[in-house]
C-alpha positions in Angstrom: 52.7 68.6 113.9 49.1 68.0 114.6 46.4 66.0 112.8 44.7 67.9 110.0 47.8 70.1 109.5 49.7 70.1 106.3 52.8 67.9 106.5 56.0 69.8 105.9 57.6 68.8 102.5 61.1 67.4 102.6 63.6 65.5 100.6 66.2 63.3 102.4 68.9 60.7 101.6 68.8 57.2 103.0 68.8 53.6 102.0 66.5 50.9 100.8 67.8 47.3 101.2 71.2 48.8 101.8 71.3 50.8 98.6 71.5 54.6 98.6 68.3 56.5 97.7 66.9 60.0 97.7 63.3 60.2 99.1 60.9 63.1 98.3 57.7 63.2 100.4 55.9 65.0 97.5 56.8 62.3 95.1 55.8 59.5 97.4 52.4 61.1 98.1 51.6 60.9 94.4 51.4 57.1 94.9 49.1 57.1 98.0 49.4 57.8 101.7 52.8 57.8 103.4 53.5 56.3 106.8 56.4 58.3 108.1 57.8 57.0 111.3 60.5 58.7 113.3 62.7 56.6 115.6 65.6 57.6 117.9 68.5 55.4 116.6 69.2 52.4 114.4 70.2 49.1 116.0 68.8 50.0 119.5 66.4 47.5 121.0 63.1 49.4 120.6 64.0 50.7 117.2 64.9 47.2 116.0 61.5 45.8 117.3 59.7 48.6 115.5 61.6 48.0 112.3 60.7 44.3 112.4 57.1 45.1 113.0 56.9 47.6 110.1 58.8 45.1 107.9 56.2 42.4 108.7 53.4 44.8 107.9 54.9 46.5 104.7 53.0 44.2 102.3 49.7 44.9 104.0 50.4 48.7 103.8 51.3 48.3 100.1 47.9 46.6 99.5 46.3 49.8 100.8 48.6 51.9 98.4 50.6 53.2 101.4 54.4 53.8 101.5 56.2 53.1 104.7 59.4 55.1 105.4 61.5 55.3 108.6 63.6 58.3 109.5 66.2 58.8 112.3 68.5 61.5 113.5 70.5 59.0 115.5 73.6 57.2 114.1 72.7 58.3 110.6 75.9 56.5 109.3 74.1 53.2 109.9 70.9 53.6 108.0 72.1 51.6 105.0 72.9 48.5 107.2 69.7 49.0 109.3 67.5 49.2 106.1 68.9 45.9 104.9 69.2 44.0 108.2 66.5 45.1 110.5 64.0 46.5 108.0 64.7 43.4 105.9 64.9 45.5 102.7 61.1 46.1 102.9 61.1 49.9 103.2 63.4 52.9 103.1 65.2 54.4 106.1 66.2 58.0 105.9 69.0 59.8 107.6 68.1 63.1 109.4 71.4 64.7 110.3 70.9 67.3 113.0 67.2 66.3 113.3 66.3 68.9 110.6 63.2 66.9 109.4 62.3 65.9 113.0 62.3 69.6 113.9 60.0 70.4 111.0 57.6 67.8 112.4 58.1 69.0 116.0 59.3 65.6 117.1 62.9 66.1 118.2 64.4 66.2 121.7 67.8 66.5 123.2 69.5 63.5 124.7 72.8 64.7 126.3 74.7 66.5 123.6 72.6 64.9 120.8 69.4 66.1 119.1 67.4 63.0 118.2 64.0 62.2 116.8 61.3 61.0 119.2 59.4 57.8 118.5 56.5 59.4 116.5 54.5 58.2 113.6 52.5 60.1 111.0 50.1 59.0 108.4 50.0 61.6 105.6 47.2 61.6 103.0 48.1 62.1 99.3 47.0 65.8 99.6 49.6 66.3 102.3 47.1 66.4 105.3 48.3 64.6 108.4 45.7 61.9 109.2 47.5 60.6 112.3 50.2 61.9 114.6 51.1 59.4 117.3 53.9 59.4 119.9 54.5 56.4 122.1 57.5 54.4 123.4 55.6 51.1 122.4 57.1 50.1 119.0 54.2 47.7 118.1 51.6 50.4 118.9 52.9 52.5 116.0 52.3 49.7 113.4 48.8 49.1 114.8 47.8 52.8 114.9 49.2 53.6 111.5 47.6 50.6 109.9 44.2 51.6 111.4 44.6 55.1 110.0 45.6 53.9 106.5 42.8 51.3 106.5 40.3 54.1 107.4 41.6 56.3 104.6 41.6 53.5 102.1 38.0 52.6 102.9 37.0 56.1 101.9 39.2 56.3 98.8 39.0 52.9 97.1 
């Protein structure tokens, strides 16, 4: 999905601090912008670094009225543990079996016999407009770029 496009609506199951949740993008957008970041698989080196970086920044995102949520098509059976351990209970992690949501956002790719989500982050405004679409293998860059986009949005809407 490109910037300025309307973000596809979805509901997905996942975990927050190890506890099962259901997440609705539409409901989350009522509170403010959403930082939706796709990552390939829980408990892999790059994804763990990215989770730590987002966990460290979650309070700063919250001050800007933004919700952070991670989503993965890889090892979906481990999102509860990942949300508690690597995300430090700071934000929800959603399971994306068969990369259905990743496909909606055009951020899925095949790895062997598996369809996984690429490392892509989106910042979605409360009206559903995509403010940022960013793909990079650098986990820290996702936090920096999404924070910059949320900060710019907040400056115009506070």
